[in-house]
C-alpha positions as CSV (number, residue, x, y, z in Angstrom):
1,M,-7.3,-16.0,-19.9
2,P,-10.3,-17.2,-22.0
3,Q,-11.2,-14.7,-24.7
4,D,-14.9,-14.4,-23.5
5,Q,-13.8,-13.4,-20.0
6,D,-12.9,-9.7,-19.4
7,P,-10.6,-9.4,-16.4
8,L,-11.8,-5.8,-16.0
9,T,-15.4,-6.7,-14.9
10,D,-14.7,-7.6,-11.3
11,D,-17.0,-5.9,-8.8
12,W,-14.4,-3.3,-7.8
13,Q,-13.6,-2.6,-11.4
14,G,-17.2,-1.8,-12.4
15,D,-16.4,1.9,-13.0
16,D,-15.7,2.8,-16.7
17,T,-13.2,5.4,-15.7
18,V,-11.1,2.9,-13.7
19,K,-11.3,0.4,-16.6
20,R,-10.1,3.1,-19.0
21,L,-7.2,4.1,-16.7
22,L,-6.1,0.5,-16.3
23,R,-6.2,-0.2,-20.0
24,E,-3.9,2.8,-20.5
25,H,-1.2,1.2,-18.4
26,L,-1.8,-2.6,-18.5
27,D,-3.1,-5.0,-21.1
28,E,-5.6,-7.6,-20.1
29,T,-3.0,-10.3,-19.6
30,D,-0.9,-8.0,-17.3
31,Y,-4.0,-7.0,-15.4
32,S,-4.9,-10.7,-15.0
33,I,-1.4,-11.4,-13.7
34,Y,-1.8,-8.6,-11.2
35,K,-5.2,-9.9,-10.0
36,A,-3.9,-13.4,-9.6
37,L,-0.9,-12.2,-7.6
38,N,-3.1,-10.0,-5.5
39,E,-5.1,-13.1,-4.6
40,D,-2.1,-15.3,-3.9
41,G,1.4,-13.8,-4.1
42,R,3.0,-17.2,-3.7
43,I,1.3,-18.7,-6.8
44,S,3.8,-20.6,-9.0
45,D,4.6,-19.4,-12.5
46,T,3.0,-22.7,-13.8
47,E,-0.3,-21.9,-11.9
48,L,-0.1,-18.3,-13.0
49,G,0.3,-19.3,-16.6
50,E,-2.7,-21.6,-16.4
51,L,-4.8,-18.9,-14.9
52,V,-4.0,-16.3,-17.5
53,G,-3.6,-18.5,-20.6
54,L,0.2,-18.4,-21.0
55,S,3.0,-20.9,-20.7
56,R,5.0,-21.0,-17.4
57,T,7.9,-19.2,-19.1
58,A,5.8,-16.5,-20.6
59,A,4.0,-15.9,-17.3
60,R,7.3,-15.7,-15.5
61,R,8.7,-13.3,-18.1
62,R,5.6,-11.0,-17.9
63,R,5.5,-11.1,-14.0
64,K,9.2,-10.2,-13.8
65,K,8.8,-7.3,-16.3
66,L,5.9,-5.9,-14.2
67,E,8.1,-6.2,-11.1
68,E,11.1,-4.6,-12.9
69,D,9.0,-1.8,-14.2
70,G,7.7,-1.1,-10.7
71,I,4.1,-1.8,-11.6
72,I,3.7,-4.6,-9.2
73,D,5.5,-5.6,-6.0
74,V,4.9,-9.0,-4.6
75,L,5.1,-8.7,-0.8
76,G,3.8,-10.1,2.3
77,V,1.4,-7.9,4.2
78,L,0.8,-8.1,7.9
79,V,-3.0,-7.6,8.5
80,L,-2.7,-5.6,11.7
81,Q,-6.4,-5.9,12.5
82,Q,-6.3,-9.7,12.3
83,A,-3.1,-9.9,14.4
84,D,-4.8,-7.7,17.1
85,F,-2.3,-4.8,16.8
86,A,-3.3,-1.2,17.3
87,Y,-2.7,1.1,14.4
88,A,-3.4,4.8,13.6
89,D,-3.2,7.5,11.0
90,V,-1.0,10.4,12.0
91,F,-1.5,13.7,10.2
92,V,1.6,15.8,10.4
93,T,2.0,19.5,9.8
94,L,5.6,20.4,9.1
95,D,7.3,23.6,10.4
96,A,6.9,26.1,7.6
97,R,10.5,27.2,8.0
98,I,11.9,23.7,7.3
99,S,14.4,23.6,4.4
100,S,14.2,21.0,1.6
101,D,17.4,19.4,2.9
102,D,15.9,19.1,6.5
103,L,12.7,17.7,5.1
104,D,14.6,15.1,3.1
105,A,16.6,14.2,6.2
106,F,13.4,13.9,8.3
107,L,11.8,11.7,5.6
108,A,14.9,9.5,5.4
109,E,14.8,9.2,9.2
110,I,11.2,8.1,9.5
111,Q,11.4,5.8,6.5
112,K,13.8,3.6,8.5
113,E,11.2,3.2,11.3
114,E,9.7,-0.3,11.4
115,L,6.6,0.9,13.2
116,I,5.7,3.4,10.4
117,Y,4.4,1.3,7.5
118,E,3.2,4.1,5.2
119,I,4.3,7.7,4.5
120,D,2.3,9.9,2.1
121,E,2.9,13.5,1.3
122,Y,-0.2,15.8,1.1
123,M,-1.3,19.2,-0.1
124,G,-3.6,21.1,2.1
125,K,-4.2,21.3,5.8
126,Y,-1.6,18.5,6.6
127,D,1.7,17.9,4.9
128,L,2.2,14.2,5.7
129,L,0.2,11.1,6.6
130,L,2.1,8.5,8.6
131,R,0.5,5.1,9.3
132,V,1.8,3.5,12.4
133,W,1.3,0.4,14.4
134,N,2.2,-1.0,17.8
135,A,1.0,-3.3,20.5
136,S,-1.5,-0.8,22.0
137,L,-2.7,2.7,21.5
138,A,-0.8,3.7,24.6
139,D,2.4,2.4,22.9
140,I,1.6,4.3,19.7
141,N,1.2,7.5,21.7
142,T,4.5,6.9,23.5
143,Y,6.2,6.1,20.2
144,L,4.9,9.2,18.4
145,R,5.9,11.4,21.2
146,S,9.5,10.1,21.0
147,Q,9.6,10.4,17.2
148,L,7.6,13.6,16.5
149,Q,7.0,15.8,19.5
150,A,10.4,17.3,19.8
151,H,11.5,17.0,16.2
152,D,12.4,20.4,14.6
153,A,10.7,19.4,11.3
154,V,7.3,18.9,13.0
155,A,5.0,21.8,13.9
156,D,2.1,19.7,15.0
157,Y,0.5,16.3,14.5
158,E,-2.9,14.7,15.0
159,T,-3.3,11.0,15.7
160,I,-6.5,9.2,14.7
161,P,-6.7,5.5,15.9
162,V,-8.2,3.1,13.3
163,T,-10.9,1.0,14.9
164,K,-11.6,-1.3,12.0
165,T,-10.4,-1.8,8.4
166,H,-13.1,-3.0,6.0
167,K,-11.0,-3.0,2.8
168,A,-7.3,-2.8,2.0
169,W,-5.2,-3.5,-1.2
170,H,-8.5,-4.3,-3.1
171,K,-9.4,-7.0,-0.6
172,T,-12.3,-7.1,1.9
173,I,-11.0,-7.6,5.4
174,T,-13.3,-9.8,7.4
175,D,-13.3,-10.7,11.0
176,R,-11.9,-14.1,11.8
């Protein structure tokens, strides 16, 4: 990356706090590698090196280290909105009597589900957020009933359909 260009000046990185946090965990070259891969996860190491001012070998070495350290994960993402799938956020309240082992078993069970693409643990009113997708909202409703309604770990859940995603993974999602 040219010396006069700061990779931490992108529009979404205008906040000084965010810049400081990133600089604590990534140097400018690693951050530039992340940004390039976020734009095009299929970029070759040669192209990546050219973008960030490294040789192909050095770019590959740094990319692999970021992957091995779990800092980046190059993956394909299905943009559900663009594919005309229905998707929803499901806020789950767990049964207060659930044991740690039963919670772990429940989490292991739902982690295997292809239609659940994100699972987050919360503190507060809800215990979990599940992000789910399916062909239609009716299919989501049927699926959630089969997965959650009769499960001993679940006390209650609330489903909120997503009508439009404007930004995800630091990218603006636009209509086709």
